[in-house]
N, CA, C and O atoms as a Tinker XYZ file with bonds, in Angstrom:
   340  protein
     1  N      0.383000    4.593000   13.687000    73     2
     2  CA     1.380000    4.085000   11.973000    64     1     3
     3  C      2.886000    4.291000   12.862000    63     2     4     5
     4  O      3.261000    5.209000   13.592000    81     3
     5  N      3.541000    3.013000   12.447000    73     3     6
     6  CA     5.538000    2.953000   13.255000    64     5     7
     7  C      5.481000    3.132000   11.213000    63     6     8     9
     8  O      4.675000    3.045000   10.287000    81     7
     9  N      7.125000    3.459000   11.504000    73     7    10
    10  CA     7.736000    3.700000   10.237000    64     9    11
    11  C      7.785000    2.240000    9.538000    63    10    12    13
    12  O      7.157000    2.174000    8.481000    81    11
    13  N      8.232000    1.430000    9.834000    73    11    14
    14  CA     8.591000    0.112000    9.188000    64    13    15
    15  C      7.112000   -0.383000    8.385000    63    14    16    17
    16  O      7.104000   -1.076000    7.368000    81    15
    17  N      5.608000    0.255000    9.243000    73    15    18
    18  CA     4.708000   -0.031000    8.153000    64    17    19
    19  C      4.461000    0.875000    7.184000    63    18    20    21
    20  O      4.113000    0.579000    6.041000    81    19
    21  N      4.620000    1.915000    7.577000    73    19    22
    22  CA     4.656000    3.325000    6.454000    64    21    23
    23  C      5.560000    2.673000    5.313000    63    22    24    25
    24  O      5.043000    2.887000    4.217000    81    23
    25  N      6.631000    2.015000    5.230000    73    23    26
    26  CA     7.386000    1.892000    4.697000    64    25    27
    27  C      6.779000    0.714000    3.498000    63    26    28    29
    28  O      6.665000    0.713000    2.272000    81    27
    29  N      6.533000   -0.065000    4.394000    73    27    30
    30  CA     5.582000   -1.231000    4.283000    64    29    31
    31  C      4.776000   -0.641000    2.963000    63    30    32    33
    32  O      5.101000   -0.864000    1.797000    81    31
    33  N      3.713000    0.118000    3.378000    73    31    34
    34  CA     2.308000    0.714000    3.084000    64    33    35
    35  C      2.996000    1.627000    1.355000    63    34    36    37
    36  O      2.171000    1.896000    0.482000    81    35
    37  N      4.638000    2.000000    1.130000    73    35    38
    38  CA     4.742000    2.359000    0.254000    64    37    39
    39  C      5.859000    1.462000   -0.933000    63    38    40    41
    40  O      6.516000    1.651000   -1.958000    81    39
    41  N      5.503000    0.409000    0.056000    73    39    42
    42  CA     6.009000   -0.811000   -1.236000    64    41    43
    43  C      7.671000   -0.947000   -1.299000    63    42    44    45
    44  O      8.362000   -1.482000   -2.167000    81    43
    45  N      8.129000   -0.157000    0.139000    73    43    46
    46  CA     9.813000   -0.277000    0.193000    64    45    47
    47  C      9.863000   -1.396000    1.566000    63    46    48    49
    48  O      9.165000   -1.379000    2.579000    81    47
    49  N     10.784000   -2.199000    1.235000    73    47    50
    50  CA    10.973000   -3.569000    2.484000    64    49    51
    51  C     12.026000   -2.401000    3.282000    63    50    52    53
    52  O     12.909000   -1.655000    2.857000    81    51
    53  N     11.585000   -2.597000    4.322000    73    51    54
    54  CA    12.229000   -2.109000    5.503000    64    53    55
    55  C     13.573000   -2.574000    5.755000    63    54    56    57
    56  O     14.476000   -1.742000    5.665000    81    55
    57  N     13.904000   -3.985000    6.109000    73    55    58
    58  CA    14.914000   -4.646000    6.340000    64    57    59
    59  C     15.665000   -4.539000    5.677000    63    58    60    61
    60  O     16.745000   -4.687000    6.248000    81    59
    61  N     15.814000   -4.232000    4.103000    73    59    62
    62  CA    16.826000   -4.139000    3.039000    64    61    63
    63  C     17.149000   -2.754000    3.394000    63    62    64    65
    64  O     18.298000   -2.336000    3.256000    81    63
    65  N     16.261000   -2.066000    3.814000    73    63    66
    66  CA    16.790000   -0.537000    3.824000    64    65    67
    67  C     17.599000   -0.068000    4.809000    63    66    68    69
    68  O     18.565000    0.688000    4.707000    81    67
    69  N     16.920000   -0.804000    6.194000    73    67    70
    70  CA    18.065000   -0.522000    7.050000    64    69    71
    71  C     19.150000   -1.024000    7.269000    63    70    72    73
    72  O     19.890000   -0.529000    8.119000    81    71
    73  N     19.538000   -2.228000    6.489000    73    71    74
    74  CA    20.731000   -3.107000    6.522000    64    73    75
    75  C     21.205000   -2.406000    5.252000    63    74    76    77
    76  O     22.006000   -3.337000    5.158000    81    75
    77  N     21.367000   -1.953000    4.611000    73    75    78
    78  CA    22.147000   -0.893000    2.998000    64    77    79
    79  C     21.989000    0.012000    3.469000    63    78    80    81
    80  O     22.603000   -0.629000    4.321000    81    79
    81  N     21.683000    1.424000    4.060000    73    79    82
    82  CA    21.661000    2.374000    4.383000    64    81    83
    83  C     20.546000    2.835000    5.428000    63    82    84    85
    84  O     19.406000    3.270000    5.259000    81    83
    85  N     21.511000    2.506000    6.888000    73    83    86
    86  CA    21.670000    2.524000    7.871000    64    85    87
    87  C     21.155000    3.886000    8.071000    63    86    88    89
    88  O     19.975000    4.204000    8.217000    81    87
    89  N     22.700000    5.028000    8.052000    73    87    90
    90  CA    22.109000    6.352000    8.160000    64    89    91
    91  C     20.839000    7.050000    7.947000    63    90    92    93
    92  O     20.111000    7.711000    8.688000    81    91
    93  N     20.783000    6.652000    6.525000    73    91    94
    94  CA    19.333000    7.294000    5.656000    64    93    95
    95  C     18.005000    6.841000    6.326000    63    94    96    97
    96  O     17.015000    7.573000    6.316000    81    95
    97  N     18.011000    5.667000    6.885000    73    95    98
    98  CA    16.935000    5.070000    7.484000    64    97    99
    99  C     16.728000    5.775000    8.961000    63    98   100   101
   100  O     15.592000    6.070000    9.330000    81    99
   101  N     17.962000    6.050000    9.847000    73    99   102
   102  CA    17.878000    6.539000   11.109000    64   101   103
   103  C     17.347000    7.745000   10.888000    63   102   104   105
   104  O     16.377000    8.210000   11.487000    81   103
   105  N     18.068000    8.349000    9.896000    73   103   106
   106  CA    17.459000   10.025000    9.566000    64   105   107
   107  C     15.763000   10.289000    9.559000    63   106   108   109
   108  O     15.046000   11.106000   10.137000    81   107
   109  N     15.547000    9.356000    8.763000    73   107   110
   110  CA    14.182000    9.181000    8.039000    64   109   111
   111  C     12.693000    9.089000    9.153000    63   110   112   113
   112  O     11.560000    9.568000    9.178000    81   111
   113  N     13.744000    7.934000   10.191000    73   111   114
   114  CA    12.994000    7.233000   11.227000    64   113   115
   115  C     12.660000    8.342000   11.856000    63   114   116   117
   116  O     11.518000    8.801000   11.828000    81   115
   117  N     13.620000    8.857000   12.468000    73   115   118
   118  CA    13.309000   10.291000   13.514000    64   117   119
   119  C     12.476000   11.277000   12.715000    63   118   120   121
   120  O     11.518000   11.780000   13.302000    81   119
   121  N     12.773000   11.710000   11.131000    73   119   122
   122  CA    11.924000   12.729000   10.731000    64   121   123
   123  C     10.259000   12.326000   11.365000    63   122   124   125
   124  O      9.484000   12.973000   12.070000    81   123
   125  N     10.146000   10.600000   10.572000    73   123   126
   126  CA     8.910000   10.313000   10.599000    64   125   127
   127  C      8.335000   10.948000   12.077000    63   126   128   129
   128  O      7.643000   11.963000   12.161000    81   127
   129  N      8.712000   10.247000   13.027000    73   127   130
   130  CA     8.145000   10.070000   13.983000    64   129   131
   131  C      8.030000   11.795000   14.676000    63   130   132   133
   132  O      7.632000   11.918000   15.835000    81   131
   133  N      8.300000   12.670000   14.097000    73   131   134
   134  CA     8.449000   13.819000   14.494000    64   133   135
   135  C      7.262000   14.675000   13.651000    63   134   136   137
   136  O      7.030000   15.755000   14.194000    81   135
   137  N      6.630000   14.473000   12.692000    73   135   138
   138  CA     5.733000   14.843000   11.626000    64   137   139
   139  C      4.604000   13.808000   10.996000    63   138   140   141
   140  O      4.817000   12.710000   10.481000    81   139
   141  N      3.564000   14.365000   11.155000    73   139   142
   142  CA     2.022000   13.366000   10.342000    64   141   143
   143  C      3.090000   12.619000    9.158000    63   142   144   145
   144  O      4.014000   13.129000    8.523000    81   143
   145  N      2.553000   11.199000    9.148000    73   143   146
   146  CA     2.846000   10.763000    7.856000    64   145   147
   147  C      2.701000   11.301000    6.325000    63   146   148   149
   148  O      3.486000   10.934000    5.451000    81   147
   149  N      1.604000   12.225000    6.072000    73   147   150
   150  CA     1.378000   12.945000    4.651000    64   149   151
   151  C      2.064000   14.048000    4.652000    63   150   152   153
   152  O      2.195000   14.619000    3.569000    81   151
   153  N      2.760000   14.715000    6.022000    73   151   154
   154  CA     3.859000   15.564000    5.635000    64   153   155
   155  C      5.233000   14.783000    5.146000    63   154   156   157
   156  O      5.889000   14.922000    4.114000    81   155
   157  N      5.410000   13.928000    6.258000    73   155   158
   158  CA     6.382000   13.341000    5.745000    64   157   159
   159  C      6.654000   12.720000    4.490000    63   158   160   161
   160  O      7.854000   12.510000    4.317000    81   159
   161  N      5.815000   12.322000    3.457000    73   159   162
   162  CA     5.458000   12.034000    2.444000    64   161   163
   163  C      5.717000   12.871000    1.212000    63   162   164   165
   164  O      6.234000   12.692000    0.109000    81   163
   165  N      4.938000   14.206000    2.096000    73   163   166
   166  CA     5.173000   15.307000    0.621000    64   165   167
   167  C      6.609000   15.832000    0.929000    63   166   168   169
   168  O      7.217000   16.109000   -0.104000    81   167
   169  N      7.340000   16.050000    2.127000    73   167   170
   170  CA     8.885000   16.269000    2.226000    64   169   171
   171  C      9.971000   15.313000    1.444000    63   170   172   173
   172  O     11.097000   15.637000    1.067000    81   171
   173  N      9.328000   14.071000    1.309000    73   171   174
   174  CA    10.227000   13.062000    0.879000    64   173   175
   175  C      9.881000   12.570000   -0.523000    63   174   176   177
   176  O     10.593000   11.667000   -0.963000    81   175
   177  N      8.988000   12.986000   -1.215000    73   175   178
   178  CA     8.082000   12.387000   -2.361000    64   177   179
   179  C      9.380000   12.058000   -3.169000    63   178   180   181
   180  O      9.629000   10.854000   -3.237000    81   179
   181  N     10.149000   12.802000   -3.721000    73   179   182
   182  CA    10.987000   12.239000   -4.620000    64   181   183
   183  C     11.772000   11.656000   -4.321000    63   182   184   185
   184  O     12.129000   10.875000   -5.203000    81   183
   185  N     12.557000   11.576000   -3.028000    73   183   186
   186  CA    13.132000   10.482000   -2.425000    64   185   187
   187  C     13.012000    9.056000   -2.734000    63   186   188   189
   188  O     13.723000    8.195000   -3.252000    81   187
   189  N     11.251000    9.175000   -1.958000    73   187   190
   190  CA    10.843000    7.882000   -1.380000    64   189   191
   191  C     10.724000    7.219000   -2.999000    63   190   192   193
   192  O     11.132000    6.064000   -3.124000    81   191
   193  N     10.318000    7.741000   -3.914000    73   191   194
   194  CA    10.652000    6.938000   -5.397000    64   193   195
   195  C     11.956000    6.466000   -5.495000    63   194   196   197
   196  O     11.846000    5.240000   -5.537000    81   195
   197  N     13.042000    6.748000   -5.549000    73   195   198
   198  CA    14.437000    6.211000   -5.486000    64   197   199
   199  C     14.323000    5.380000   -4.425000    63   198   200   201
   200  O     15.128000    4.466000   -4.607000    81   199
   201  N     13.692000    5.217000   -3.334000    73   199   202
   202  CA    14.218000    4.376000   -2.353000    64   201   203
   203  C     13.830000    2.647000   -2.760000    63   202   204   205
   204  O     14.387000    1.549000   -2.767000    81   203
   205  N     12.376000    3.323000   -3.106000    73   203   206
   206  CA    11.477000    2.224000   -3.212000    64   205   207
   207  C     11.788000    1.453000   -4.587000    63   206   208   209
   208  O     11.375000    0.297000   -4.680000    81   207
   209  N     12.685000    2.182000   -5.957000    73   207   210
   210  CA    13.338000    1.311000   -6.838000    64   209   211
   211  C     14.570000    0.599000   -6.279000    63   210   212   213
   212  O     14.887000   -0.398000   -6.929000    81   211
   213  N     15.193000    0.830000   -5.418000    73   211   214
   214  CA    16.355000    0.138000   -5.077000    64   213   215
   215  C     15.716000   -0.973000   -4.022000    63   214   216   217
   216  O     16.189000   -2.109000   -3.978000    81   215
   217  N     14.789000   -0.635000   -3.312000    73   215   218
   218  CA    14.568000   -1.668000   -1.844000    64   217   219
   219  C     12.901000   -1.860000   -2.147000    63   218   220   221
   220  O     12.103000   -1.532000   -1.268000    81   219
   221  N     12.453000   -2.380000   -3.373000    73   219   222
   222  CA    11.450000   -2.925000   -3.456000    64   221   223
   223  C     10.800000   -4.138000   -2.689000    63   222   224   225
   224  O     11.267000   -5.260000   -2.886000    81   223
   225  N      9.750000   -3.963000   -1.828000    73   223   226
   226  CA     9.006000   -5.059000   -1.298000    64   225   227
   227  C      8.751000   -5.944000   -1.897000    63   226   228   229
   228  O      8.037000   -5.636000   -2.851000    81   227
   229  N      9.077000   -7.434000   -1.811000    73   227   230
   230  CA     8.658000   -8.520000   -2.908000    64   229   231
   231  C      7.525000   -8.907000   -1.845000    63   230   232   233
   232  O      7.801000   -9.353000   -0.732000    81   231
   233  N      5.771000   -8.613000   -2.463000    73   231   234
   234  CA     4.960000   -9.447000   -1.942000    64   233   235
   235  C      4.640000  -11.057000   -2.603000    63   234   236   237
   236  O      4.747000  -11.454000   -3.764000    81   235
   237  N      4.385000  -11.481000   -1.870000    73   235   238
   238  CA     4.388000  -13.151000   -1.839000    64   237   239
   239  C      2.766000  -13.070000   -2.853000    63   238   240   241
   240  O      1.905000  -12.320000   -2.395000    81   239
   241  N      2.494000  -13.703000   -3.933000    73   239   242
   242  CA     1.085000  -13.845000   -4.349000    64   241   243
   243  C      0.150000  -14.257000   -3.827000    63   242   244   245
   244  O      0.375000  -15.321000   -3.250000    81   243
   245  N     -1.299000  -13.740000   -3.718000    73   243   246
   246  CA    -1.867000  -14.311000   -3.267000    64   245   247
   247  C     -2.437000  -15.552000   -3.611000    63   246   248   249
   248  O     -2.295000  -15.845000   -4.798000    81   247
   249  N     -3.197000  -16.574000   -2.733000    73   247   250
   250  CA    -3.327000  -17.661000   -3.101000    64   249   251
   251  C     -4.855000  -17.493000   -3.330000    63   250   252   253
   252  O     -5.565000  -17.001000   -2.453000    81   251
   253  N     -5.420000  -17.971000   -4.697000    73   251   254
   254  CA    -6.726000  -17.633000   -5.116000    64   253   255
   255  C     -7.688000  -18.493000   -3.997000    63   254   256   257
   256  O     -7.367000  -19.682000   -3.996000    81   255
   257  N     -8.821000  -18.164000   -3.018000    73   255   258
   258  CA    -9.552000  -19.296000   -2.382000    64   257   259
   259  C    -10.600000  -19.403000   -3.025000    63   258   260   261
   260  O    -10.984000  -18.632000   -3.904000    81   259
   261  N    -11.378000  -20.790000   -2.463000    73   259   262
   262  CA   -12.389000  -20.962000   -3.440000    64   261   263
   263  C    -13.289000  -20.066000   -3.295000    63   262   264   265
   264  O    -13.931000  -20.109000   -4.345000    81   263
   265  N    -13.874000  -19.013000   -2.407000    73   263   266
   266  CA   -14.542000  -17.797000   -2.068000    64   265   267
   267  C    -14.593000  -17.053000   -3.406000    63   266   268   269
   268  O    -15.500000  -16.853000   -4.214000    81   267
   269  N    -12.933000  -16.616000   -3.340000    73   267   270
   270  CA   -12.624000  -15.638000   -4.302000    64   269   271
   271  C    -12.625000  -15.883000   -5.791000    63   270   272   273
   272  O    -12.875000  -14.985000   -6.595000    81   271
   273  N    -12.294000  -17.326000   -6.195000    73   271   274
   274  CA   -12.568000  -17.569000   -7.201000    64   273   275
   275  C    -14.059000  -17.639000   -8.041000    63   274   276   277
   276  O    -14.320000  -17.637000   -9.244000    81   275
   277  N    -14.929000  -17.705000   -6.777000    73   275   278
   278  CA   -16.470000  -18.191000   -7.396000    64   277   279
   279  C    -16.988000  -16.204000   -7.781000    63   278   280   281
   280  O    -16.826000  -15.231000   -7.044000    81   279
   281  N    -17.482000  -16.256000   -8.903000    73   279   282
   282  CA   -18.330000  -15.297000   -8.985000    64   281   283
   283  C    -19.384000  -14.863000   -8.734000    63   282   284   285
   284  O    -20.277000  -15.702000   -8.611000    81   283
   285  N    -19.756000  -13.375000   -8.547000    73   283   286
   286  CA   -20.895000  -13.511000   -7.573000    64   285   287
   287  C    -21.822000  -13.351000   -8.516000    63   286   288   289
   288  O    -21.534000  -13.339000   -9.713000    81   287
   289  N    -23.271000  -13.186000   -7.966000    73   287   290
   290  CA   -24.266000  -13.615000   -8.330000    64   289   291
   291  C    -24.874000  -12.115000   -8.937000    63   290   292   293
   292  O    -25.147000  -11.176000   -8.190000    81   291
   293  N    -25.026000  -12.077000  -10.374000    73   291   294
   294  CA   -25.900000  -11.072000  -11.157000    64   293   295
   295  C    -27.311000  -10.691000  -10.527000    63   294   296   297
   296  O    -28.177000  -11.501000  -10.195000    81   295
   297  N    -27.369000   -9.483000  -10.437000    73   295   298
   298  CA   -28.763000   -9.139000   -9.857000    64   297   299
   299  C    -30.107000   -9.525000  -11.002000    63   298   300   301
   300  O    -30.014000   -8.993000  -12.108000    81   299
   301  N    -30.867000  -10.090000  -10.839000    73   299   302
   302  CA   -32.107000  -10.441000  -11.822000    64   301   303
   303  C    -32.850000   -8.846000  -11.880000    63   302   304   305
   304  O    -33.343000   -8.179000  -10.970000    81   303
   305  N    -32.729000   -8.615000  -13.067000    73   303   306
   306  CA   -33.812000   -7.266000  -13.990000    64   305   307
   307  C    -35.110000   -7.772000  -14.286000    63   306   308   309
   308  O    -35.402000   -8.482000  -15.248000    81   307
   309  N    -36.021000   -7.269000  -13.208000    73   307   310
   310  CA   -37.592000   -7.166000  -14.108000    64   309   311
   311  C    -37.774000   -6.233000  -14.218000    63   310   312   313
   312  O    -37.272000   -5.410000  -13.452000    81   311
   313  N    -38.723000   -5.819000  -15.400000    73   311   314
   314  CA   -39.597000   -4.877000  -15.671000    64   313   315
   315  C    -40.759000   -4.371000  -14.752000    63   314   316   317
   316  O    -41.440000   -4.895000  -13.871000    81   315
   317  N    -40.721000   -3.586000  -15.118000    73   315   318
   318  CA   -41.836000   -2.650000  -14.229000    64   317   319
   319  C    -43.169000   -3.020000  -14.878000    63   318   320   321
   320  O    -43.217000   -2.761000  -16.081000    81   319
   321  N    -44.120000   -3.497000  -14.412000    73   319   322
   322  CA   -45.354000   -3.557000  -14.834000    64   321   323
   323  C    -46.256000   -2.723000  -15.437000    63   322   324   325
   324  O    -46.910000   -1.999000  -14.686000    81   323
   325  N    -46.474000   -2.643000  -16.800000    73   323   326
   326  CA   -47.129000   -1.492000  -17.496000    64   325   327
   327  C    -48.902000   -1.358000  -16.355000    63   326   328   329
   328  O    -49.546000   -2.083000  -15.596000    81   327
   329  N    -48.974000   -0.075000  -16.879000    73   327   330
   330  CA   -50.297000   -0.248000  -16.153000    64   329   331
   331  C    -51.613000   -0.020000  -17.521000    63   330   332   333
   332  O    -51.458000    0.647000  -18.544000    81   331
   333  N    -52.793000   -0.759000  -17.136000    73   331   334
   334  CA   -53.977000   -0.668000  -18.531000    64   333   335
   335  C    -54.333000    0.015000  -17.945000    63   334   336   337
   336  O    -54.377000    0.298000  -16.748000    81   335
   337  N    -54.873000    0.616000  -19.520000    73   335   338
   338  CA   -55.761000    1.911000  -19.343000    64   337   339
   339  C    -57.051000    1.081000  -19.819000    63   338   340
   340  O    -58.150000    1.632000  -19.884000    81   339
């Protein structure tokens, strides 16, 4: 996973972040490349939330497709036959 994909997963716009704060972006990218993504998240957790609020990634709303709008078929429940004595 690269740093830009990590930021997108955390809903941070990497382009806005890199343009607005290039020094912090470079420092974070260097730190990210030297450790595991989970360790980076734990180390920068409170800072990630503040950066997310500043540079929130704008996602395009997904267009509903024909398959997505169709409801899945419900299973038919049949009772078990009772044994006759």
